[in-house]
N, CA, C and O of each residue as an XYZ file, in Angstrom:
940
protein
N       0.838     -1.205      0.000
C       0.000      0.000      0.000
C       0.867      1.246      0.000
O       1.783      1.380      0.811
N       0.568      2.160     -0.919
C       1.284      3.434     -0.959
C       0.286      4.562     -0.759
O      -0.798      4.569     -1.343
N       0.673      5.511      0.075
C      -0.203      6.638      0.341
C      -0.095      7.647     -0.795
O       0.997      7.976     -1.258
N      -1.252      8.125     -1.230
C      -1.290      9.054     -2.343
C      -1.410     10.494     -1.894
O      -1.175     10.829     -0.734
N      -1.784     11.341     -2.845
C      -1.876     12.769     -2.587
C      -2.925     13.085     -1.530
O      -2.750     14.025     -0.755
N      -4.017     12.317     -1.482
C      -5.038     12.577     -0.471
C      -4.474     12.414      0.935
O      -4.821     13.174      1.840
N      -3.601     11.421      1.119
C      -2.984     11.226      2.429
C      -2.068     12.387      2.766
O      -2.058     12.874      3.897
N      -1.293     12.834      1.774
C      -0.411     13.981      2.013
C      -1.229     15.243      2.297
O      -0.830     16.083      3.103
N      -2.371     15.365      1.627
C      -3.245     16.505      1.868
C      -3.777     16.473      3.297
O      -3.884     17.509      3.954
N      -4.109     15.277      3.769
C      -4.595     15.161      5.144
C      -3.502     15.523      6.146
O      -3.775     16.188      7.145
N      -2.283     15.097      5.890
C      -1.185     15.434      6.798
C      -0.980     16.945      6.857
O      -0.717     17.501      7.923
N      -1.102     17.606      5.706
C      -1.005     19.074      5.707
C      -2.154     19.676      6.510
O      -1.966     20.635      7.259
N      -3.346     19.103      6.344
C      -4.497     19.564      7.116
C      -4.249     19.370      8.614
O      -4.567     20.246      9.418
N      -3.680     18.220      8.984
C      -3.422     17.920     10.385
C      -2.454     18.932     10.993
O      -2.639     19.377     12.126
N      -1.432     19.288     10.238
C      -0.488     20.312     10.712
C      -1.201     21.645     10.943
O      -0.981     22.311     11.955
N      -2.044     22.019     10.007
C      -2.781     23.283     10.145
C      -3.767     23.217     11.301
O      -3.973     24.203     12.009
N      -4.380     22.038     11.491
C      -5.326     21.877     12.591
C      -4.626     22.053     13.930
O      -5.143     22.720     14.826
N      -3.453     21.454     14.062
C      -2.692     21.586     15.307
C      -2.306     23.046     15.551
O      -2.413     23.547     16.670
N      -1.863     23.713     14.502
C      -1.453     25.107     14.641
C      -2.638     26.013     14.986
O      -2.461     27.081     15.573
N      -3.847     25.577     14.615
C      -5.033     26.395     14.842
C      -5.721     26.159     16.172
O      -6.709     26.827     16.475
N      -5.226     25.224     16.978
C      -5.841     24.985     18.281
C      -5.767     26.242     19.144
O      -4.763     26.954     19.137
N      -6.821     26.502     19.873
C      -6.911     27.714     20.681
C      -6.718     27.398     22.166
O      -7.003     26.283     22.602
N      -6.240     28.366     22.939
C      -6.167     28.176     24.393
C      -7.536     28.321     25.027
O      -8.456     28.887     24.436
N      -7.654     27.810     26.220
C      -8.914     27.832     26.952
C      -8.691     28.469     28.312
O      -7.705     28.177     28.988
N      -9.605     29.336     28.710
C      -9.590     29.897     30.058
C     -10.514     29.041     30.915
O     -11.724     29.003     30.690
N      -9.943     28.363     31.887
C     -10.659     27.338     32.637
C     -11.933     27.869     33.285
O     -12.980     27.226     33.204
N     -11.859     29.023     33.922
C     -13.022     29.530     34.652
C     -14.190     29.883     33.737
O     -15.316     30.067     34.200
N     -13.914     29.976     32.423
C     -14.976     30.310     31.484
C     -15.795     29.092     31.057
O     -16.883     29.246     30.504
N     -15.291     27.898     31.303
C     -15.972     26.705     30.781
C     -16.430     25.721     31.845
O     -17.269     24.865     31.567
N     -15.893     25.825     33.066
C     -16.350     24.873     34.071
C     -17.668     25.369     34.672
O     -17.778     26.544     35.023
N     -18.668     24.492     34.796
C     -19.957     24.918     35.345
C     -19.830     25.363     36.792
O     -20.435     26.356     37.197
N     -19.043     24.630     37.571
C     -18.737     24.988     38.949
C     -17.587     24.090     39.396
O     -17.408     23.007     38.837
N     -16.804     24.510     40.386
C     -15.686     23.673     40.840
C     -16.109     22.281     41.302
O     -15.407     21.302     41.047
N     -17.257     22.188     41.984
C     -17.668     20.884     42.510
C     -18.144     19.944     41.402
O     -18.284     18.742     41.629
N     -18.391     20.481     40.214
C     -18.815     19.644     39.092
C     -17.662     19.351     38.134
O     -17.882     18.894     37.012
N     -16.450     19.610     38.573
C     -15.276     19.461     37.709
C     -14.240     18.575     38.380
O     -14.030     18.656     39.590
N     -13.594     17.729     37.589
C     -12.512     16.883     38.093
C     -11.334     16.940     37.132
O     -11.504     17.029     35.916
N     -10.143     16.886     37.700
C      -8.922     16.750     36.909
C      -8.517     15.280     36.979
O      -8.315     14.734     38.063
N      -8.401     14.650     35.818
C      -8.044     13.228     35.753
C      -6.674     13.107     35.087
O      -6.518     13.409     33.904
N      -5.703     12.670     35.849
C      -4.346     12.478     35.340
C      -4.112     10.998     35.101
O      -4.538     10.159     35.895
N      -3.439     10.679     34.014
C      -3.130      9.275     33.740
C      -1.617      9.089     33.565
O      -0.981      9.762     32.754
N      -1.072      8.177     34.331
C       0.313      7.694     34.200
C       1.396      8.754     34.390
O       2.454      8.682     33.766
N       1.134      9.731     35.246
C       2.219     10.646     35.610
C       2.972     10.034     36.792
O       2.851     10.462     37.940
N       3.760      9.006     36.448
C       4.515      8.230     37.424
C       5.997      8.261     37.057
O       6.374      8.646     35.950
N       6.824      7.845     38.013
C       8.266      7.862     37.781
C       8.660      7.068     36.550
O       9.565      7.461     35.814
N       7.975      5.943     36.322
C       8.354      5.040     35.242
C       8.175      5.589     33.848
O       8.700      5.016     32.893
N       7.440      6.695     33.699
C       7.302      7.328     32.389
C       7.980      8.693     32.329
O       8.048      9.321     31.272
N       8.478      9.141     33.478
C       9.069     10.483     33.534
C      10.537     10.489     33.972
O      11.341     11.238     33.417
N      10.889      9.670     34.949
C      12.184      9.821     35.597
C      13.097      8.610     35.525
O      14.316      8.774     35.551
N      12.564      7.411     35.436
C      13.428      6.233     35.481
C      12.727      5.049     34.820
O      11.505      5.040     34.664
N      13.524      4.051     34.435
C      12.963      2.851     33.847
C      13.016      2.849     32.327
O      13.318      3.875     31.718
N      12.727      1.704     31.706
C      12.876      1.555     30.255
C      11.904      2.384     29.426
O      12.153      2.603     28.240
N      10.812      2.849     30.007
C       9.822      3.618     29.245
C       9.810      5.098     29.621
O       8.942      5.844     29.168
N      10.758      5.526     30.437
C      10.837      6.948     30.784
C      11.168      7.748     29.523
O      12.070      7.383     28.769
N      10.434      8.839     29.300
C      10.590      9.631     28.076
C      10.853     11.091     28.414
O      10.132     11.678     29.221
N      11.878     11.684     27.808
C      12.112     13.119     28.031
C      10.960     13.973     27.526
O      10.721     15.057     28.057
N      10.250     13.512     26.521
C       9.100     14.262     26.004
C       7.996     14.330     27.058
O       7.357     15.367     27.231
N       7.780     13.228     27.752
C       6.768     13.206     28.802
C       7.227     14.041     30.002
O       6.436     14.766     30.605
N       8.489     13.930     30.329
C       9.020     14.704     31.458
C       8.814     16.200     31.250
O       8.611     16.937     32.216
N       8.864     16.652     30.012
C       8.744     18.079     29.720
C       7.367     18.647     30.041
O       7.237     19.857     30.226
N       6.338     17.813     30.112
C       4.995     18.349     30.396
C       4.714     18.444     31.894
O       3.660     18.939     32.292
N       5.639     17.979     32.726
C       5.409     18.010     34.175
C       5.101     19.418     34.677
O       4.116     19.587     35.396
N       5.896     20.445     34.333
C       5.588     21.785     34.856
C       4.195     22.274     34.465
O       3.518     22.910     35.272
N       3.761     21.986     33.243
C       2.428     22.428     32.814
C       1.326     21.704     33.583
O       0.311     22.307     33.934
N       1.524     20.420     33.843
C       0.520     19.671     34.599
C       0.469     20.147     36.043
O      -0.613     20.330     36.602
N       1.629     20.346     36.645
C       1.669     20.861     38.014
C       0.994     22.230     38.068
O       0.230     22.513     38.992
N       1.274     23.077     37.082
C       0.645     24.392     37.028
C      -0.859     24.305     36.910
O      -1.580     25.063     37.558
N      -1.344     23.378     36.081
C      -2.787     23.197     35.926
C      -3.424     22.713     37.227
O      -4.482     23.203     37.621
N      -2.786     21.757     37.891
C      -3.290     21.291     39.182
C      -3.421     22.468     40.156
O      -4.439     22.604     40.835
N      -2.404     23.303     40.220
C      -2.426     24.434     41.157
C      -3.542     25.416     40.815
O      -4.257     25.886     41.700
N      -3.686     25.721     39.529
C      -4.723     26.677     39.126
C      -6.118     26.099     39.363
O      -7.028     26.819     39.774
N      -6.285     24.803     39.104
C      -7.578     24.162     39.335
C      -7.931     24.210     40.822
O      -9.073     24.478     41.195
N      -6.944     23.948     41.650
C      -7.186     23.984     43.091
C      -7.527     25.394     43.556
O      -8.395     25.568     44.412
N      -6.860     26.397     43.006
C      -7.164     27.785     43.352
C      -8.599     28.153     42.996
O      -9.230     28.958     43.682
N      -9.111     27.558     41.916
C     -10.489     27.825     41.509
C     -11.507     27.075     42.363
O     -12.712     27.286     42.224
N     -11.028     26.201     43.243
C     -11.923     25.483     44.132
C     -12.191     24.049     43.759
O     -12.988     23.385     44.421
N     -11.546     23.541     42.710
C     -11.720     22.138     42.323
C     -11.110     21.239     43.394
O      -9.979     21.456     43.827
N     -11.864     20.234     43.815
C     -11.436     19.344     44.892
C     -11.190     17.906     44.425
O     -10.591     17.112     45.150
N     -11.643     17.577     43.236
C     -11.535     16.200     42.758
C     -10.366     16.053     41.787
O     -10.384     16.579     40.674
N      -9.347     15.319     42.247
C      -8.168     15.019     41.436
C      -7.985     13.499     41.452
O      -7.767     12.904     42.507
N      -8.075     12.884     40.284
C      -7.953     11.424     40.181
C      -6.684     11.099     39.399
O      -6.476     11.603     38.295
N      -5.844     10.257     39.980
C      -4.597      9.841     39.337
C      -4.708      8.357     39.001
O      -4.610      7.499     39.878
N      -4.914      8.071     37.721
C      -5.017      6.683     37.253
C      -3.634      6.264     36.769
O      -3.069      6.891     35.873
N      -3.084      5.190     37.370
C      -1.654      4.938     37.180
C      -1.329      3.457     36.997
O      -1.900      2.590     37.658
N      -0.400      3.195     36.086
C       0.105      1.837     35.894
C       0.663      1.297     37.210
O       1.502      1.925     37.855
N       0.180      0.128     37.584
C       0.698     -0.605     38.744
C       0.588     -2.070     38.361
O      -0.362     -2.752     38.746
N       1.565     -2.551     37.598
C       1.423     -3.833     36.917
C       1.772     -5.032     37.795
O       2.653     -4.973     38.652
N       1.049     -6.116     37.549
C       1.446     -7.409     38.103
C       2.666     -7.899     37.316
O       2.881     -7.505     36.170
N       3.445     -8.754     37.946
C       4.670     -9.245     37.309
C       4.381    -10.065     36.046
O       5.214    -10.142     35.143
N       3.190    -10.674     35.994
C       2.883    -11.586     34.887
C       1.893    -11.000     33.886
O       1.270    -11.749     33.134
N       1.734     -9.675     33.861
C       0.770     -9.097     32.936
C       1.166     -9.367     31.475
O       2.333     -9.207     31.119
N       0.219     -9.771     30.636
C       0.508     -9.977     29.216
C       0.957     -8.699     28.499
O       1.511     -8.770     27.402
N       0.722     -7.533     29.111
C       1.158     -6.281     28.481
C       2.663     -6.263     28.262
O       3.150     -5.578     27.363
N       3.412     -7.017     29.084
C       4.870     -7.032     28.949
C       5.329     -7.776     27.697
O       6.522     -7.801     27.394
N       4.395     -8.376     26.974
C       4.739     -8.948     25.675
C       4.793     -7.865     24.600
O       5.439     -8.036     23.566
N       4.113     -6.758     24.851
C       4.104     -5.644     23.899
C       5.074     -4.537     24.304
O       5.661     -3.882     23.444
N       5.242     -4.329     25.593
C       6.122     -3.286     26.113
C       7.075     -3.897     27.142
O       6.723     -4.872     27.807
N       8.268     -3.337     27.277
C       9.200     -3.849     28.296
C       8.568     -3.784     29.689
O       7.730     -2.917     29.936
N       8.950     -4.673     30.596
C       8.425     -4.610     31.957
C       8.633     -3.228     32.573
O       9.716     -2.648     32.492
N       7.570     -2.717     33.188
C       7.614     -1.362     33.743
C       6.561     -1.210     34.822
O       5.554     -1.919     34.827
N       6.799     -0.281     35.737
C       5.809      0.139     36.738
C       5.145     -1.038     37.439
O       3.922     -1.070     37.576
N       5.937     -1.998     37.882
C       5.361     -3.131     38.599
C       4.960     -2.727     40.011
O       5.441     -1.731     40.551
N       4.076     -3.515     40.591
C       3.558     -3.220     41.922
C       4.683     -3.026     42.926
O       5.651     -3.787     42.951
N       4.542     -1.988     43.758
C       5.471     -1.676     44.850
C       6.831     -1.189     44.376
O       7.753     -1.066     45.183
N       6.978     -0.906     43.077
C       8.256     -0.389     42.574
C       8.237      1.134     42.569
O       7.172      1.752     42.595
N       9.431      1.735     42.535
C       9.525      3.189     42.446
C       8.914      3.691     41.143
O       8.362      4.790     41.095
N       9.011      2.893     40.097
C       8.461      3.309     38.803
C       6.955      3.522     38.877
O       6.423      4.367     38.157
N       6.263      2.786     39.719
C       4.800      2.881     39.790
C       4.333      4.029     40.680
O       3.131      4.263     40.800
N       5.265      4.749     41.306
C       4.891      5.824     42.223
C       4.572      7.113     41.476
O       5.159      7.398     40.432
N       3.641      7.886     42.017
C       3.320      9.215     41.498
C       4.583     10.072     41.469
O       5.392     10.014     42.395
N       4.755     10.861     40.422
C       5.942     11.714     40.353
C       5.981     12.647     41.563
O       4.938     13.131     42.002
N       7.173     12.904     42.106
C       7.277     13.738     43.306
C       6.778     15.159     43.091
O       6.362     15.819     44.043
N       6.814     15.636     41.859
C       6.338     16.989     41.579
C       4.851     17.149     41.901
O       4.410     18.233     42.284
N       4.081     16.072     41.746
C       2.664     16.099     42.120
C       2.466     15.732     43.590
O       1.663     16.350     44.289
N       3.203     14.724     44.050
C       3.057     14.293     45.445
C       3.387     15.405     46.426
O       2.857     15.435     47.537
N       4.267     16.327     46.017
C       4.706     17.393     46.920
C       3.699     18.538     47.027
O       3.873     19.420     47.868
N       2.662     18.548     46.208
C       1.685     19.631     46.266
C       0.975     19.632     47.619
O       0.692     18.576     48.185
N       0.699     20.809     48.118
C       0.136     20.940     49.462
C      -1.245     20.315     49.595
O      -1.682     20.007     50.704
N      -1.936     20.126     48.474
C      -3.285     19.552     48.501
C      -3.304     18.115     47.981
O      -4.345     17.634     47.533
N      -2.164     17.429     48.036
C      -2.096     16.059     47.512
C      -2.979     15.097     48.305
O      -3.262     13.991     47.844
N      -3.413     15.508     49.488
C      -4.324     14.657     50.252
C      -5.688     14.528     49.574
O      -6.478     13.653     49.927
N      -5.962     15.396     48.603
C      -7.210     15.313     47.844
C      -7.135     14.276     46.731
O      -8.164     13.919     46.159
N      -5.945     13.787     46.413
C      -5.781     12.891     45.273
C      -6.410     11.527     45.550
O      -6.242     10.952     46.626
N      -7.132     11.029     44.559
C      -7.578      9.637     44.564
C      -6.723      8.881     43.559
O      -6.802      9.144     42.359
N      -5.908      7.948     44.033
C      -5.020      7.174     43.153
C      -5.695      5.851     42.807
O      -6.079      5.081     43.688
N      -5.829      5.606     41.511
C      -6.468      4.378     41.031
C      -5.440      3.576     40.227
O      -5.066      3.994     39.131
N      -4.976      2.431     40.749
C      -4.024      1.605     40.006
C      -4.715      0.855     38.870
O      -5.884      0.481     38.965
N      -3.962      0.650     37.798
C      -4.486     -0.120     36.661
C      -3.428     -1.091     36.166
O      -2.233     -0.876     36.369
N      -3.870     -2.157     35.520
C      -2.957     -3.197     35.035
C      -2.994     -3.320     33.520
O      -2.528     -4.310     32.956
N      -3.562     -2.292     32.855
C      -3.635     -2.301     31.397
C      -3.701     -0.864     30.908
O      -3.628      0.071     31.704
N      -3.839     -0.687     29.596
C      -3.973      0.656     29.037
C      -5.329      1.278     29.343
O      -5.503      2.486     29.183
N      -6.275      0.483     29.775
C      -7.644      0.977     29.977
C      -7.847      1.474     31.399
O      -7.368      0.846     32.343
N      -8.557      2.605     31.575
C      -8.728      3.169     32.913
C      -9.749      2.454     33.790
O      -9.715      2.590     35.013
N     -10.666      1.687     33.175
C     -11.785      1.150     33.943
C     -11.843     -0.370     34.007
O     -12.509     -0.913     34.889
N     -11.169     -1.072     33.107
C     -11.207     -2.530     33.137
C     -10.347     -3.022     34.297
O      -9.134     -2.816     34.318
N     -10.991     -3.671     35.252
C     -10.260     -4.205     36.400
C      -9.804     -3.155     37.395
O      -8.897     -3.412     38.186
N     -10.419     -1.967     37.374
C     -10.042     -0.901     38.302
C     -11.283     -0.420     39.064
O     -12.394     -0.906     38.849
N     -11.064      0.536     39.946
C     -12.171      1.113     40.716
C     -12.674      2.421     40.109
O     -13.388      3.171     40.775
N     -12.312      2.710     38.851
C     -12.695      3.995     38.258
C     -14.204      4.120     38.088
O     -14.767      5.178     38.370
N     -14.863      3.066     37.634
C     -16.317      3.133     37.489
C     -16.988      3.378     38.840
O     -17.981      4.100     38.928
N     -16.440      2.774     39.882
C     -16.983      3.006     41.223
C     -16.838      4.484     41.598
O     -17.763      5.085     42.145
N     -15.662      5.067     41.298
C     -15.460      6.487     41.592
C     -16.456      7.339     40.806
O     -17.050      8.265     41.359
N     -16.639      7.037     39.535
C     -17.587      7.800     38.721
C     -19.002      7.694     39.283
O     -19.749      8.673     39.283
N     -19.366      6.513     39.758
C     -20.687      6.333     40.332
C     -20.885      7.124     41.609
O     -21.997      7.554     41.916
N     -19.815      7.314     42.345
C     -19.883      8.062     43.597
C     -19.779      9.573     43.382
O     -19.992     10.349     44.313
N     -19.455      9.985     42.171
C     -19.272     11.411     41.873
C     -20.112     11.798     40.649
O     -19.602     12.361     39.681
N     -21.389     11.488     40.717
C     -22.265     11.749     39.583
C     -22.508     13.231     39.348
O     -23.036     13.618     38.305
N     -22.126     14.063     40.315
C     -22.254     15.498     40.111
C     -21.161     16.049     39.216
O     -21.290     17.156     38.694
N     -20.076     15.287     39.029
C     -18.979     15.744     38.170
C     -19.404     15.607     36.705
O     -19.750     14.521     36.242
N     -19.370     16.718     36.000
C     -19.789     16.735     34.597
C     -18.673     17.172     33.648
O     -18.746     16.926     32.445
N     -17.649     17.816     34.188
C     -16.525     18.281     33.375
C     -15.264     17.560     33.812
O     -14.900     17.575     34.988
N     -14.601     16.930     32.851
C     -13.393     16.165     33.123
C     -12.226     16.767     32.337
O     -12.274     16.859     31.111
N     -11.198     17.166     33.046
C      -9.988     17.683     32.402
C      -8.966     16.557     32.404
O      -8.532     16.112     33.467
N      -8.582     16.096     31.226
C      -7.706     14.930     31.087
C      -6.286     15.379     30.751
O      -6.072     16.163     29.826
N      -5.313     14.866     31.522
C      -3.896     15.170     31.288
C      -3.077     13.896     31.442
O      -3.552     12.913     32.010
N      -1.840     13.914     30.933
C      -0.935     12.798     31.169
C      -0.322     12.221     29.913
O      -0.123     12.924     28.923
N      -0.026     10.939     29.962
C       0.636     10.242     28.863
C       0.164      8.771     28.806
O      -0.313      8.220     29.797
N       0.308      8.174     27.651
C       0.733      8.720     26.366
C      -0.512      9.091     25.561
O      -1.544      8.427     25.659
N      -0.407     10.148     24.773
C      -1.552     10.674     24.035
C      -2.286      9.587     23.262
O      -3.517      9.549     23.258
N      -1.546      8.712     22.615
C      -2.129      7.693     21.738
C      -2.402      6.368     22.452
O      -2.888      5.420     21.835
N      -2.095      6.301     23.729
C      -2.293      5.054     24.463
C      -3.255      5.294     25.632
O      -4.470      5.222     25.451
N      -2.732      5.574     26.810
C      -3.601      5.670     27.983
C      -4.441      6.934     28.019
O      -5.577      6.900     28.492
N      -3.909      8.054     27.529
C      -4.733      9.270     27.453
C      -5.914      9.035     26.523
O      -7.051      9.375     26.851
N      -5.642      8.460     25.375
C      -6.685      8.171     24.388
C      -7.760      7.263     24.970
O      -8.954      7.524     24.819
N      -7.326      6.183     25.644
C      -8.283      5.253     26.228
C      -9.123      5.917     27.318
O     -10.320      5.648     27.426
N      -8.510      6.775     28.119
C      -9.233      7.469     29.176
C     -10.248      8.454     28.604
O     -11.426      8.415     28.959
N      -9.792      9.330     27.723
C     -10.681     10.356     27.175
C     -11.818      9.730     26.371
O     -12.967     10.153     26.496
N     -11.512      8.733     25.554
C     -12.568      8.077     24.770
C     -13.549      7.340     25.675
O     -14.753      7.341     25.421
N     -13.038      6.717     26.724
C     -13.937      6.023     27.636
C     -14.928      6.999     28.272
O     -16.125      6.718     28.334
N     -14.436      8.131     28.738
C     -15.322      9.127     29.346
C     -16.341      9.648     28.332
O     -17.515      9.816     28.660
N     -15.889      9.905     27.096
C     -16.797     10.420     26.078
C     -17.836      9.369     25.675
O     -19.026      9.676     25.591
N     -17.402      8.153     25.430
C     -18.319      7.110     24.979
C     -19.274      6.693     26.092
O     -20.430      6.359     25.833
N     -18.790      6.713     27.322
C     -19.666      6.426     28.461
C     -20.771      7.480     28.541
O     -21.938      7.147     28.748
N     -20.400      8.745     28.376
C     -21.403      9.818     28.400
C     -22.394      9.653     27.257
O     -23.592      9.867     27.443
N     -21.912      9.274     26.080
C     -22.806      9.057     24.943
C     -23.774      7.906     25.214
O     -24.972      8.013     24.954
N     -23.239      6.809     25.738
C     -24.054      5.614     25.946
C     -25.160      5.852     26.973
O     -26.275      5.353     26.822
N     -24.843      6.615     28.012
C     -25.813      6.854     29.083
C     -26.539      8.191     28.930
O     -27.239      8.642     29.837
N     -26.356      8.817     27.758
C     -27.052     10.069     27.434
C     -26.792     11.157     28.474
O     -27.703     11.878     28.881
N     -25.542     11.258     28.890
C     -25.140     12.277     29.871
C     -24.767     13.541     29.103
O     -23.589     13.823     28.886
N     -25.781     14.293     28.698
C     -25.606     15.380     27.743
C     -24.810     16.555     28.295
O     -24.266     17.345     27.523
N     -24.733     16.685     29.615
C     -23.992     17.799     30.201
C     -22.511     17.491     30.387
O     -21.742     18.368     30.782
N     -22.106     16.265     30.109
C     -20.711     15.903     30.307
C     -19.833     16.508     29.204
O     -20.190     16.488     28.027
N     -18.694     17.038     29.607
C     -17.708     17.505     28.631
C     -16.329     17.030     29.067
O     -16.000     17.033     30.253
N     -15.536     16.626     28.096
C     -14.169     16.184     28.343
C     -13.243     17.197     27.695
O     -13.280     17.398     26.481
N     -12.412     17.834     28.513
C     -11.489     18.862     28.050
C     -10.080     18.305     28.043
O      -9.653     17.666     29.004
N      -9.361     18.547     26.962
C      -8.012     18.016     26.847
C      -7.051     19.131     26.420
O      -7.087     19.567     25.270
N      -6.194     19.596     27.334
C      -5.205     20.627     26.996
C      -3.975     20.004     26.331
O      -3.303     19.161     26.927
N      -3.687     20.415     25.109
C      -2.583     19.812     24.368
C      -1.239     19.962     25.038
O      -0.360     19.124     24.837
N      -1.049     21.011     25.834
C       0.244     21.214     26.474
C       0.438     20.317     27.689
O       1.518     20.297     28.280
N      -0.594     19.581     28.062
C      -0.512     18.702     29.231
C      -0.605     17.231     28.875
O      -0.829     16.398     29.753
N      -0.438     16.895     27.599
C      -0.354     15.496     27.180
C       0.825     15.348     26.223
O       1.233     16.304     25.562
N       1.362     14.138     26.163
C       2.490     13.898     25.263
C       2.666     12.393     25.095
O       2.121     11.596     25.859
N       3.442     12.023     24.074
C       3.768     10.617     23.857
C       5.247     10.480     23.527
O       5.927     11.464     23.236
N       5.731      9.252     23.576
C       7.159      9.006     23.383
C       7.522      8.942     21.897
O       6.647      8.827     21.038
N       8.818      9.017     21.608
C       9.297      8.936     20.230
C      10.330      7.823     20.116
O      11.218      7.697     20.959
N      10.203      7.014     19.062
C      11.200      5.997     18.733
C      11.348      5.987     17.217
O      10.432      5.594     16.495
N      12.498      6.420     16.749
C      12.709      6.566     15.303
C      12.744      5.205     14.613
O      12.929      4.170     15.254
N      12.563      5.229     13.305
C      12.597      3.991     12.515
C      13.950      3.314     12.652
O      14.030      2.099     12.835
N      15.019      4.107     12.563
C      16.363      3.539     12.663
C      16.623      2.905     14.014
O      17.127      1.785     14.092
N      16.279      3.618     15.082
C      16.501      3.073     16.423
C      15.626      1.855     16.664
O      16.057      0.891     17.297
N      14.405      1.896     16.165
C      13.496      0.767     16.364
C      14.025     -0.492     15.676
O      13.949     -1.587     16.234
N      14.558     -0.334     14.469
C      15.111     -1.491     13.761
C      16.266     -2.096     14.536
O      16.397     -3.318     14.609
N      17.103     -1.248     15.114
C      18.243     -1.736     15.882
C      17.839     -2.465     17.142
O      18.584     -3.309     17.642
N      16.660     -2.148     17.665
C      16.164     -2.767     18.902
C      15.227     -3.932     18.631
O      14.860     -4.660     19.553
N      14.838     -4.114     17.378
C      13.851     -5.132     17.055
C      12.466     -4.754     17.535
O      11.644     -5.615     17.847
N      12.213     -3.436     17.590
C      10.919     -2.931     18.067
C      10.186     -2.232     16.931
O      10.721     -2.089     15.831
N       8.981     -1.805     17.197
C       8.205     -1.042     16.229
C       8.469      0.449     16.445
O       8.495      0.909     17.586
N       8.663      1.205     15.368
C       8.900      2.646     15.521
C       7.652      3.373     15.995
O       6.534      2.868     15.889
N       7.871      4.565     16.517
C       6.764      5.330     17.094
C       7.085      6.803     16.891
O       7.851      7.391     17.655
N       6.492      7.400     15.849
C       6.769      8.799     15.511
C       5.977      9.714     16.452
O       4.779      9.932     16.271
N       6.664     10.234     17.443
C       5.996     10.938     18.522
C       5.158     12.123     18.090
O       3.995     12.225     18.482
N       5.720     13.027     17.288
C       4.990     14.229     16.891
C       3.754     13.878     16.067
O       2.676     14.428     16.289
N       3.916     12.964     15.120
C       2.795     12.602     14.253
C       1.680     11.910     15.042
O       0.508     12.258     14.898
N       2.046     10.936     15.870
C       1.026     10.196     16.606
C       0.364     11.072     17.665
O      -0.827     10.917     17.935
N       1.104     11.972     18.257
C       0.505     12.909     19.206
C      -0.569     13.736     18.506
O      -1.683     13.870     19.013
N      -0.238     14.285     17.349
C      -1.196     15.110     16.600
C      -2.374     14.280     16.102
O      -3.523     14.704     16.220
N      -2.100     13.111     15.550
C      -3.169     12.278     14.983
C      -4.189     11.876     16.041
O      -5.393     11.904     15.787
N      -3.711     11.503     17.226
C      -4.648     11.053     18.252
C      -5.361     12.222     18.916
O      -6.502     12.064     19.352
N      -4.738     13.380     19.007
C      -5.471     14.564     19.451
C      -6.620     14.841     18.486
O      -7.741     15.131     18.903
N      -6.325     14.748     17.195
C      -7.362     14.980     16.184
C      -8.475     13.946     16.296
O      -9.656     14.284     16.218
N      -8.093     12.683     16.480
C      -9.107     11.637     16.553
C      -9.991     11.814     17.780
O     -11.190     11.538     17.726
N      -9.409     12.272     18.883
C     -10.230     12.549     20.058
C     -11.196     13.702     19.781
O     -12.363     13.648     20.168
N     -10.703     14.743     19.109
C     -11.579     15.860     18.745
C     -12.694     15.387     17.823
O     -13.834     15.837     17.936
N     -12.363     14.482     16.914
C     -13.341     13.930     15.979
C     -14.472     13.215     16.705
O     -15.585     13.113     16.189
N     -14.182     12.724     17.904
C     -15.173     11.988     18.690
C     -15.855     12.839     19.757
O     -16.533     12.304     20.634
N     -15.682     14.144     19.690
C     -16.425     15.013     20.585
C     -15.697     15.460     21.831
O     -16.293     16.093     22.702
N     -14.413     15.141     21.932
C     -13.609     15.627     23.045
C     -13.107     17.021     22.692
O     -12.673     17.252     21.564
N     -13.158     17.932     23.617
C     -12.777     19.322     23.356
C     -11.275     19.486     23.560
O     -10.783     19.495     24.688
N     -10.564     19.613     22.456
C      -9.099     19.698     22.477
C      -8.683     21.151     22.329
O      -9.161     21.860     21.443
N      -7.785     21.587     23.210
C      -7.289     22.964     23.206
C      -5.770     22.958     23.215
O      -5.148     21.965     23.592
N      -5.176     24.065     22.801
C      -3.717     24.151     22.835
C      -3.220     24.193     24.262
O      -2.173     23.626     24.575
N      -3.973     24.871     25.145
C      -3.582     25.012     26.540
C      -4.798     25.406     27.354
O      -5.802     25.863     26.807
N      -4.705     25.227     28.663
C      -5.739     25.676     29.587
C      -5.093     26.542     30.656
O      -4.110     26.139     31.278
N      -5.630     27.703     30.864
C      -5.139     28.577     31.923
C      -6.304     28.952     32.831
O      -7.466     28.692     32.520
N      -5.961     29.576     33.969
C      -7.007     29.968     34.906
C      -7.785     31.157     34.373
O      -8.712     31.632     35.028
């Protein structure tokens, strides 16, 4: 299969779409602080600071995420959910990705930049053993206990993996249950994915992963499904 001019035209469109994303002022879109939650996925040491899957691209979004947490808290938001890889030693996921973030390891711990926040006692940490936020986790239970929450701000990594699964799950769940007031907000400056070039991937016997392209493509696909994607979110 060879991609033709239509594919190249779409890639040009995708570049323009990314460049055209607008910033969002948080206080202008949240109905009220008690109806809003910040949901972070996989901001753990194993993707930021140490281990085989730690990525400098992901590490770079830490200041923006910490800043968003602080601004959200200043606005009165009290619900912060951290959904995080905490893998069993025998998870089949290790057939696709190198072993990472196993139970009780430093890699599975919340990054210290978030743990050090003065309001970290508000955090609800939900461990997961797959890319999905709700399969085999307590996330659905949390959602059931917080039915007043209608606005979800999604941050973390990786854009095309766990962020995508989280944001799509929230959107599709709202669609299925006709939760018309639900909105999922995704600030582009607070999500990222890793990069593995074709050359490096061949040398490792792995599949390549073009970080910039896949980050943009999956942001677009989330927008295509009704998730509100912005370049950034400020107070």
